[in-house]
ZAZALUM-197077 format. One record per residue (C-alpha): residue number from 1; chain; x, y, z. Coordinates in steps of 0.05 Angstrom, whole numbers, plus 5000, padded with zeros to 4 digits. Each point is the difference from the previous one (the first is absolute). Layout:
[pt NUM "A" [X Y Z]] ...
***
This chain:
[pt 1 "A" [4034 2259 2959]] [pt 2 "A" [4989 5070 4997]] [pt 3 "A" [4954 5038 5047]] [pt 4 "A" [4928 5016 4971]] [pt 5 "A" [4988 5073 5008]] [pt 6 "A" [4952 5024 5052]] [pt 7 "A" [4935 5033 4973]] [pt 8 "A" [4965 5046 5047]] [pt 9 "A" [4925 4996 5014]] [pt 10 "A" [4988 5072 4973]] [pt 11 "A" [5035 4984 4936]] [pt 12 "A" [4961 4935 4995]] [pt 13 "A" [4933 5033 5003]] [pt 14 "A" [5022 5060 4954]] [pt 15 "A" [5018 4949 4947]] [pt 16 "A" [4927 4983 4992]] [pt 17 "A" [4987 5072 4967]] [pt 18 "A" [5028 4984 4933]] [pt 19 "A" [4944 5009 4948]] [pt 20 "A" [5023 4937 4965]] [pt 21 "A" [4973 4959 5057]] [pt 22 "A" [4930 5027 4984]] [pt 23 "A" [5003 4970 4929]] [pt 24 "A" [5024 4932 5032]] [pt 25 "A" [4940 5004 5047]] [pt 26 "A" [4948 5015 4945]] [pt 27 "A" [5030 4943 4956]] [pt 28 "A" [4998 4953 5060]] [pt 29 "A" [4924 5013 5006]] [pt 30 "A" [4995 4973 4927]] [pt 31 "A" [5041 4941 5018]] [pt 32 "A" [4960 4977 5061]] [pt 33 "A" [4928 5015 4969]] [pt 34 "A" [5000 4935 4954]] [pt 35 "A" [5014 4956 5061]] [pt 36 "A" [4939 5022 5032]] [pt 37 "A" [4960 4999 4936]] [pt 38 "A" [5014 4925 4984]] [pt 39 "A" [5024 4982 5072]] [pt 40 "A" [4961 5018 5060]] [pt 41 "A" [4941 5029 4963]] [pt 42 "A" [4994 4940 4956]] [pt 43 "A" [5005 4952 5060]] [pt 44 "A" [4946 5037 5034]] [pt 45 "A" [4955 4994 4938]] [pt 46 "A" [5015 4927 4990]] [pt 47 "A" [4985 4983 5071]] [pt 48 "A" [4933 5035 4996]] [pt 49 "A" [4987 4967 4937]] [pt 50 "A" [5008 4930 5034]] [pt 51 "A" [5067 4977 4977]] [pt 52 "A" [5043 4951 5040]] [pt 53 "A" [5062 5019 5037]] [pt 54 "A" [5039 4955 4952]] [pt 55 "A" [4968 5035 4944]] [pt 56 "A" [5015 5070 5025]] [pt 57 "A" [5072 4978 5014]] [pt 58 "A" [5008 4974 4929]] [pt 59 "A" [4970 5061 4970]] [pt 60 "A" [5062 5036 5027]] [pt 61 "A" [5045 4959 4954]] [pt 62 "A" [4989 5058 4951]] [pt 63 "A" [5048 5039 5040]] [pt 64 "A" [5053 4947 4972]] [pt 65 "A" [5015 5053 4945]] [pt 66 "A" [5033 5043 5055]] [pt 67 "A" [5049 4945 5012]] [pt 68 "A" [5024 4997 4925]] [pt 69 "A" [4997 5073 4977]] [pt 70 "A" [5076 5000 5002]] [pt 71 "A" [4993 4963 4933]] [pt 72 "A" [4973 5061 4962]] [pt 73 "A" [5031 5050 5046]] [pt 74 "A" [5058 5010 4952]] [pt 75 "A" [4948 5023 4945]] [pt 76 "A" [4978 5051 5050]] [pt 77 "A" [5069 5021 5010]] [pt 78 "A" [5018 5007 4924]] [pt 79 "A" [4938 5008 4955]] [pt 80 "A" [4975 5070 4988]] [pt 81 "A" [4928 5001 4988]] [pt 82 "A" [4976 5035 4937]] [pt 83 "A" [4974 5071 5014]] [pt 84 "A" [4991 4990 5074]] [pt 85 "A" [5076 4998 5010]] [pt 86 "A" [5009 5067 4967]] [pt 87 "A" [4946 5035 5042]] [pt 88 "A" [5011 4967 5070]] [pt 89 "A" [5067 4962 5000]] [pt 90 "A" [5023 4932 5008]] [pt 91 "A" [4970 4984 5072]] [pt 92 "A" [4936 5043 4997]] [pt 93 "A" [4981 4971 4929]] [pt 94 "A" [4999 4931 5025]] [pt 95 "A" [4966 5018 5064]] [pt 96 "A" [4941 5039 4959]] [pt 97 "A" [4992 4939 4951]] [pt 98 "A" [4990 4951 5056]] [pt 99 "A" [4952 5044 5038]] [pt 100 "A" [4960 5009 4939]] [pt 101 "A" [4995 4924 4992]] [pt 102 "A" [4978 4993 5077]] [pt 103 "A" [4948 5052 4990]] [pt 104 "A" [4966 4964 4943]] [pt 105 "A" [5002 4934 5037]] [pt 106 "A" [4972 5029 5065]] [pt 107 "A" [4940 5028 4961]] [pt 108 "A" [4988 4931 4971]] [pt 109 "A" [5006 4964 5065]] [pt 110 "A" [4945 5048 5027]] [pt 111 "A" [4954 4969 4951]] [pt 112 "A" [5016 4926 5020]] [pt 113 "A" [4971 4950 5051]] [pt 114 "A" [5057 4952 5027]] [pt 115 "A" [4948 4952 5023]] [pt 116 "A" [4975 4987 4930]] [pt 117 "A" [5062 5024 4958]] [pt 118 "A" [5062 4983 5045]] [pt 119 "A" [5037 4985 4937]] [pt 120 "A" [4987 5071 4971]] [pt 121 "A" [5016 5032 5067]] [pt 122 "A" [5064 4962 5006]] [pt 123 "A" [5021 5020 4931]] [pt 124 "A" [4988 5073 5011]] [pt 125 "A" [5036 4996 5068]] [pt 126 "A" [5057 4964 4968]] [pt 127 "A" [5008 5056 4945]] [pt 128 "A" [4999 5052 5056]] [pt 129 "A" [5056 4960 5039]] [pt 130 "A" [5036 4996 4934]] [pt 131 "A" [4995 5077 4991]] [pt 132 "A" [5014 5013 5072]] [pt 133 "A" [5064 4957 5002]] [pt 134 "A" [5027 5035 4938]] [pt 135 "A" [4981 5068 5034]] [pt 136 "A" [5041 4980 5061]] [pt 137 "A" [5058 4991 4958]] [pt 138 "A" [4999 5070 4974]] [pt 139 "A" [4982 5028 5070]] [pt 140 "A" [5056 4967 5035]] [pt 141 "A" [5049 5021 4947]] [pt 142 "A" [4971 5072 5007]] [pt 143 "A" [5016 5002 5072]] [pt 144 "A" [5070 4975 4991]] [pt 145 "A" [5013 5048 4939]] [pt 146 "A" [4976 5059 5045]] [pt 147 "A" [5061 4993 5046]] [pt 148 "A" [5069 4997 4973]] [pt 149 "A" [5058 4954 5027]] [pt 150 "A" [5023 5062 5043]] [pt 151 "A" [4932 5002 5032]] [pt 152 "A" [4996 4929 5024]] [pt 153 "A" [4993 5026 5070]] [pt 154 "A" [4926 5020 4981]] [pt 155 "A" [4980 4933 4976]] [pt 156 "A" [4968 4983 5070]] [pt 157 "A" [4959 5064 4995]] [pt 158 "A" [4979 4979 4930]] [pt 159 "A" [4983 4928 5018]] [pt 160 "A" [4955 5033 5058]] [pt 161 "A" [4962 5044 4955]] [pt 162 "A" [4994 4945 4948]] [pt 163 "A" [4970 4956 5057]] [pt 164 "A" [4954 5052 5028]] [pt 165 "A" [4975 5014 4929]] [pt 166 "A" [4990 4924 4991]] [pt 167 "A" [4960 4993 5065]] [pt 168 "A" [4962 5065 4982]] [pt 169 "A" [4979 4972 4932]] [pt 170 "A" [4986 4934 5031]] [pt 171 "A" [4962 5018 5063]] [pt 172 "A" [4960 5065 4991]] [pt 173 "A" [4962 4973 4938]] [pt 174 "A" [4992 4935 5033]] [pt 175 "A" [4970 5036 5058]] [pt 176 "A" [4948 5035 4960]] [pt 177 "A" [4990 4933 4960]] [pt 178 "A" [4982 4959 5063]] [pt 179 "A" [4957 5052 5037]] [pt 180 "A" [4956 5008 4937]] [pt 181 "A" [5002 4926 4975]] [pt 182 "A" [4936 4982 5039]] [pt 183 "A" [4963 5062 4976]] [pt 184 "A" [5019 5008 4927]] [pt 185 "A" [5025 4932 4983]] [pt 186 "A" [5065 4979 4976]] [pt 187 "A" [4984 5018 4927]] [pt 188 "A" [4990 5069 5024]] [pt 189 "A" [5061 5001 5040]] [pt 190 "A" [5042 4981 4938]] [pt 191 "A" [4968 5061 4960]] [pt 192 "A" [5030 5042 5058]] [pt 193 "A" [5070 4962 4993]] [pt 194 "A" [4998 5019 4925]] [pt 195 "A" [4996 5077 5019]] [pt 196 "A" [5057 4990 5048]] [pt 197 "A" [5040 4969 4942]] [pt 198 "A" [4986 5068 4957]] [pt 199 "A" [5025 5036 5060]] [pt 200 "A" [5065 4961 5002]] [pt 201 "A" [5009 5019 4928]] [pt 202 "A" [4988 5070 5014]] [pt 203 "A" [5058 4997 5052]] [pt 204 "A" [5047 4967 4951]] [pt 205 "A" [4989 5055 4950]] [pt 206 "A" [5027 5051 5055]] [pt 207 "A" [5058 4962 5022]] [pt 208 "A" [5066 5018 4967]] [pt 209 "A" [5044 4952 4962]] [pt 210 "A" [5067 4988 5039]] [pt 211 "A" [5065 5022 4971]] [pt 212 "A" [5047 4940 4988]] [pt 213 "A" [5063 4976 4968]] [pt 214 "A" [4970 4936 4982]] [pt 215 "A" [5005 5010 4923]] [pt 216 "A" [5075 5014 5006]] [pt 217 "A" [5013 4941 5046]] [pt 218 "A" [4962 4955 4955]] [pt 219 "A" [5038 5026 4938]] [pt 220 "A" [5066 4983 5035]] [pt 221 "A" [4976 4932 5014]] [pt 222 "A" [4982 4995 4926]] [pt 223 "A" [5069 5023 4979]] [pt 224 "A" [5032 4947 5048]] [pt 225 "A" [4958 4944 4971]] [pt 226 "A" [5013 5021 4925]] [pt 227 "A" [5071 4995 5011]] [pt 228 "A" [4997 4931 5030]] [pt 229 "A" [4957 4975 4943]] [pt 230 "A" [5027 4991 4928]] [pt 231 "A" [4994 5064 4959]] [pt 232 "A" [4953 4965 4956]] [pt 233 "A" [4946 4991 5051]] [pt 234 "A" [4937 5039 4992]] [pt 235 "A" [4985 5059 5046]] [pt 236 "A" [4935 4964 5016]] [pt 237 "A" [5040 4945 5033]] [pt 238 "A" [5041 5050 5042]] [pt 239 "A" [4934 5036 5020]] [pt 240 "A" [4969 4931 5020]] [pt 241 "A" [5062 4981 5037]] [pt 242 "A" [5003 5064 5039]] [pt 243 "A" [4926 5002 5013]] [pt 244 "A" [4993 4928 5024]] [pt 245 "A" [5066 4973 5026]] [pt 246 "A" [5037 5059 5025]] [pt 247 "A" [4951 5018 5057]] [pt 248 "A" [5005 4935 5034]] [pt 249 "A" [5078 4988 4983]] [pt 250 "A" [5014 5069 5035]] [pt 251 "A" [4963 4981 5062]] [pt 252 "A" [5040 4936 5007]] [pt 253 "A" [5063 5035 4983]] [pt 254 "A" [4991 5053 5049]] [pt 255 "A" [4982 4952 5060]] [pt 256 "A" [5035 4938 4978]] [pt 257 "A" [4962 4935 4986]] [pt 258 "A" [4994 4968 5070]] [pt 259 "A" [4979 5066 5034]] [pt 260 "A" [4952 5016 4942]] [pt 261 "A" [4966 4932 5008]] [pt 262 "A" [4996 5008 5071]] [pt 263 "A" [4972 5067 4994]] [pt 264 "A" [4946 4976 4952]] [pt 265 "A" [4979 4943 5048]] [pt 266 "A" [4994 5052 5056]] [pt 267 "A" [4957 5045 4960]] [pt 268 "A" [4955 4942 4985]] [pt 269 "A" [4991 4974 5074]] [pt 270 "A" [4994 5067 5035]] [pt 271 "A" [4928 5015 4994]] [pt 272 "A" [4967 4930 4987]] [pt 273 "A" [4967 4998 5066]] [pt 274 "A" [4969 5066 4991]] [pt 275 "A" [4976 4981 4932]] [pt 276 "A" [4964 4939 5025]] [pt 277 "A" [4967 5043 5053]] [pt 278 "A" [4980 5053 4956]] [pt 279 "A" [4968 4956 4946]] [pt 280 "A" [4949 4970 5051]] [pt 281 "A" [4992 5062 5047]] [pt 282 "A" [4936 5027 4969]] [pt 283 "A" [4970 4928 5001]] [pt 284 "A" [5021 4992 5071]] [pt 285 "A" [4969 5067 5021]] [pt 286 "A" [4936 4977 4969]] [pt 287 "A" [5000 4930 5030]] [pt 288 "A" [5018 5025 5067]] [pt 289 "A" [4938 5043 5000]] [pt 290 "A" [5018 5071 4980]] [pt 291 "A" [4957 5042 4951]] [pt 292 "A" [5021 5032 4934]] [pt 293 "A" [4993 5067 5037]] [pt 294 "A" [5045 4977 5056]] [pt 295 "A" [5050 4972 4951]] [pt 296 "A" [5001 5063 4960]] [pt 297 "A" [5009 5045 5065]] [pt 298 "A" [5051 4958 5035]] [pt 299 "A" [5038 4967 4947]] [pt 300 "A" [5003 5054 4950]] [pt 301 "A" [4989 5068 5030]] [pt 302 "A" [5036 4989 5070]] [pt 303 "A" [5049 4953 4967]] [pt 304 "A" [5017 5053 4950]] [pt 305 "A" [5009 5056 5054]] [pt 306 "A" [5044 4953 5043]] [pt 307 "A" [5044 4981 4935]] [pt 308 "A" [5009 5070 4983]] [pt 309 "A" [5024 5017 5071]] [pt 310 "A" [5041 4939 5008]] [pt 311 "A" [5032 5006 4932]] [pt 312 "A" [5026 5068 5014]] [pt 313 "A" [5027 4978 5068]] [pt 314 "A" [5031 4938 4969]] [pt 315 "A" [5034 5035 4945]] [pt 316 "A" [5030 5051 5046]] [pt 317 "A" [5027 4946 5046]] [pt 318 "A" [5027 4965 4937]] [pt 319 "A" [5034 5067 4976]] [pt 320 "A" [5026 5007 5071]] [pt 321 "A" [5024 4932 5017]] [pt 322 "A" [5007 4962 4933]] [pt 323 "A" [4962 4948 4960]] [pt 324 "A" [5032 4939 5035]] [pt 325 "A" [4970 5009 5065]] [pt 326 "A" [4933 5020 4969]] [pt 327 "A" [4998 4935 4959]] [pt 328 "A" [5017 4957 5064]] [pt 329 "A" [4951 5038 5046]] [pt 330 "A" [4946 5011 4951]] [pt 331 "A" [5004 4922 4980]] [pt 332 "A" [4995 4978 5072]] [pt 333 "A" [4943 5047 5015]] [pt 334 "A" [4964 4984 4938]] [pt 335 "A" [4999 4926 5015]] [pt 336 "A" [4977 5012 5074]] [pt 337 "A" [4943 5044 4980]] [pt 338 "A" [4969 4941 4962]] [pt 339 "A" [4988 4966 5066]] [pt 340 "A" [4947 5056 5014]] [pt 341 "A" [4960 4973 4946]] [pt 342 "A" [5004 4932 5036]] [pt 343 "A" [4973 5030 5063]] [pt 344 "A" [4943 5035 4960]] [pt 345 "A" [4980 4936 4970]] [pt 346 "A" [4988 4973 5072]] [pt 347 "A" [4966 5062 5027]] [pt 348 "A" [4954 5016 4944]] [pt 349 "A" [4974 5062 4972]] [pt 350 "A" [5025 5046 5054]] [pt 351 "A" [5008 5073 4973]] [pt 352 "A" [5051 5020 5054]] [pt 353 "A" [5045 4938 4981]] [pt 354 "A" [4990 5016 4924]] [pt 355 "A" [5023 5072 5011]] [pt 356 "A" [5065 4980 5040]] [pt 357 "A" [5014 4942 4948]] [pt 358 "A" [4994 5049 4941]] [pt 359 "A" [5046 5051 5035]] [pt 360 "A" [5052 4950 5015]] [pt 361 "A" [4997 4966 4934]] [pt 362 "A" [5003 5068 4965]] [pt 363 "A" [5060 5023 5040]] [pt 364 "A" [5044 4936 4989]] [pt 365 "A" [4981 4997 4929]] [pt 366 "A" [5017 5072 4984]] [pt 367 "A" [5065 4992 5039]] [pt 368 "A" [5024 4937 4963]] [pt 369 "A" [4978 5027 4933]] [pt 370 "A" [5038 5065 5003]] [pt 371 "A" [5063 4961 5019]] [pt 372 "A" [4982 4948 4943]] [pt 373 "A" [4989 5051 4944]] [pt 374 "A" [5061 5043 5022]] [pt 375 "A" [5043 4936 4995]] [pt 376 "A" [4972 4980 4931]] [pt 377 "A" [5018 5069 4974]] [pt 378 "A" [5069 4997 5026]] [pt 379 "A" [5008 4938 4961]] [pt 380 "A" [4981 5034 4934]] [pt 381 "A" [5048 5028 4947]] [pt 382 "A" [4981 5064 4963]] [pt 383 "A" [5005 4980 4930]] [pt 384 "A" [4945 4948 5003]] [pt 385 "A" [4961 5020 5061]] [pt 386 "A" [4932 4974 4973]] [pt 387 "A" [5026 4933 4984]] [pt 388 "A" [5043 4987 5061]] [pt 389 "A" [4947 5026 5052]] [pt 390 "A" [4950 4960 4962]] [pt 391 "A" [5041 4936 5010]] [pt 392 "A" [5007 5011 5073]] [pt 393 "A" [4928 5023 5012]] [pt 394 "A" [4974 4942 4961]] [pt 395 "A" [5033 4951 5045]] [pt 396 "A" [4967 5031 5059]] [pt 397 "A" [4934 5000 4959]] [pt 398 "A" [5008 4927 4985]] [pt 399 "A" [4990 4981 5071]] [pt 400 "A" [4948 5055 5012]] [pt 401 "A" [4959 4985 4943]] [pt 402 "A" [5012 4929 4970]] [pt 403 "A" [5011 4963 5062]] [pt 404 "A" [4945 5034 5042]] [pt 405 "A" [4951 4978 4946]] [pt 406 "A" [4998 4934 5040]] [pt 407 "A" [4986 5034 5066]] [pt 408 "A" [4925 4983 4994]] [pt 409 "A" [5015 4927 4986]] [pt 410 "A" [5047 4998 5060]] [pt 411 "A" [4945 5025 5048]] [pt 412 "A" [4952 4946 4971]] [pt 413 "A" [5054 4948 5008]] [pt 414 "A" [5014 5019 5074]] [pt 415 "A" [4927 4999 5012]] [pt 416 "A" [4998 4926 4986]] [pt 417 "A" [5044 4983 5061]] [pt 418 "A" [4953 4967 5048]] [pt 419 "A" [5052 5009 5061]] [pt 420 "A" [4998 5074 4991]] [pt 421 "A" [4926 5005 5014]] [pt 422 "A" [5013 4966 5069]] [pt 423 "A" [5048 5056 5021]] [pt 424 "A" [4964 5062 5033]] [pt 425 "A" [5054 5047 4986]] [pt 426 "A" [5013 4984 4928]] [pt 427 "A" [4957 4997 4940]] [pt 428 "A" [5016 4999 4921]] [pt 429 "A" [5005 5075 4996]] [pt 430 "A" [5046 5006 5061]] [pt 431 "A" [5040 4942 4974]] [pt 432 "A" [5006 5037 4933]] [pt 433 "A" [5024 5063 5027]] [pt 434 "A" [5052 4965 5045]] [pt 435 "A" [5028 4966 4935]] [pt 436 "A" [5005 5071 4967]] [pt 437 "A" [5044 5019 5061]] [pt 438 "A" [5045 4939 4990]] [pt 439 "A" [5008 5019 4925]] [pt 440 "A" [5041 5059 5017]] [pt 441 "A" [5054 4967 5038]] [pt 442 "A" [5043 4977 4941]] [pt 443 "A" [5008 5069 4971]] [pt 444 "A" [5018 5025 5070]] [pt 445 "A" [5057 4952 5001]] [pt 446 "A" [5021 5025 4934]] [pt 447 "A" [5000 5073 5024]] [pt 448 "A" [5052 4978 5054]] [pt 449 "A" [5043 4962 4948]] [pt 450 "A" [4996 5059 4951]] [pt 451 "A" [5015 5053 5054]] [pt 452 "A" [5068 5016 4978]] [pt 453 "A" [4978 5010 4924]] [pt 454 "A" [4947 5042 5022]] [pt 455 "A" [5046 5045 5041]] [pt 456 "A" [5047 5009 4944]] [pt 457 "A" [4942 5025 4955]] [pt 458 "A" [4981 5048 5053]] [pt 459 "A" [5069 5028 5011]] [pt 460 "A" [5008 5005 4927]] [pt 461 "A" [4937 5039 4993]] [pt 462 "A" [5016 5045 5058]] [pt 463 "A" [5071 5017 4967]] [pt 464 "A" [4968 5024 4933]] 
***
């Protein structure tokens, strides 16, 4: 096993001066914003509108589209949008199309009342989720296309800027939403959110389309499939085979079937505990006694600042020491930090504890996310970057979005345990957060089992 080259701290920090990382940051903002728009903001609105925990949790099932966006990712990889492609390129044209859809739906949501027209609000939110999931395919592919095979050493930096951008797009608008919700109302908040979508569209217009060898690599794949098929087969069949079959076949060929399946299972399990916690966090903050303004200040504004700082630190550590240790340490820390929420459930609305919990949670989440995103990027081939990354990311989203929709039902179910109410140090919320900690353990065991494969990927990346 070859020795992984040592990278100095000065070289590590200088690597962040690459202008392409700015584009990755701006598009990361666009990727994170919809999760706030139909996630935490909507949870706050629905809670204020009087909906139950179970209903709010099930509303989150609209995020299921993020778990299946790999199904149409091949189309984002291959289809060139009329007019838009010529002006903006493959990746930006899809991003602009989806952002335009989100702008229209946000304006329409601003004119709804979920307490009377929940079905209409849900339909519009689902449309935003669908557009956002498609946007994520193009944005993730944009980030991967921006750095060639010989620049894989910069993937942790790119992952860091993507995560910082994501949390910026998620937290800062969320901060302004919550501190103003009680004064201008949630309808007014969503008009402001529509203006933010317009700003994201402006950002996309200024971002440069990355140069890529994608078309040449896809043409080579088409040539190989054309030779395998009968000469009488139509070019449409060749195009369909390369578009739908080859991205997945290439992933399994490169990793081997057994390892590939294990990797997919790991991706699915890694952030399931965090997903359950995140879906109910706003509801928990409100029930424990915090106001909208406090939630906006601590969870959004301070949480964003902590995430930016810790993401940069986490990415530098991953660049310096490797993704394997980052995954293992980040996973353990991420699981342990959930226990602070269990303590807060017992103590009540203590602002000092709220602050400490937010800082620790954002530190562990940022650290784990950097390693996770970097690892997914390592697994992605360049000919079909949109499709393969979407396949991997969608598995993570399956636990984060689909399974977590039952988080509210889980809290309500736990609340029915009579024996729990007789234990002073335990209540339904505390028990729920303890369960989210336990959920992380299987993926930690898989990290240890896959350690050898992870190390090979890191060494191969360092040698390029």
